[in-house]
N, C-alpha and C positions, 0 to 999 in steps of 0.2 A: 540500509533498508531493513525493515522488520517484517518478516513473513510475507514478502512479495517476491514472486518469480516472474520475470518478464522475458518473453521469447519472441523474436521476430523471424518470420519465414516469408520471404518475398516482401509483400506490402501488408501482411497481416500481423498484427501484434496481439499476442495472447498474454493475459495477466492471470496468474494463479495465486490464490490466497486461501490458506487453511482457516476456515471460519471457526474451528474448534479451539484455536489458540487465543490467549489474552496476554496483554503486556501491561496490565494495570490501568489505573485511572488516568484520564486526561489532566492537563494542567488545571482546568476549572473544577475537576472532580465530578462533573455531571455525566461523563460517559466512560466506557471501558474501551481502550484501544485494542483493536484486533490486528491491524496491519497498517504500515505507513512507509512511504518512500522517504519520510523525514525531510520534506521540502521538495523542490523541483529537481529532477535528475534527468540526464540525457538518456534517451532510448538507446540501447546497445547498437553500435555500428550505424547510427542514424543522426540526423541533425535535430530531430524533434525532442521535446522535453515532456515529462509527465510528472504530475504531482498527485499523489493518491493517499487518502486517509479512509480507513474502514473502521467503524466504531459502532457500539450499541449503547443505548441508554442504560444507566445503572438501575438495577431493580429497586 
């Protein structure tokens, strides 16, 4: 995972992403990647899965 922190307390999942970070352009080159789980991943200590991508348009 890139720039993604997942925490589960009881039945509440909290996702933390630092929006000031960048990991370069996407494969298409149209956006800048800020955070990604890099596909679907299992939520820690749970059966659920999550897939997350955070990005912004290139200027």
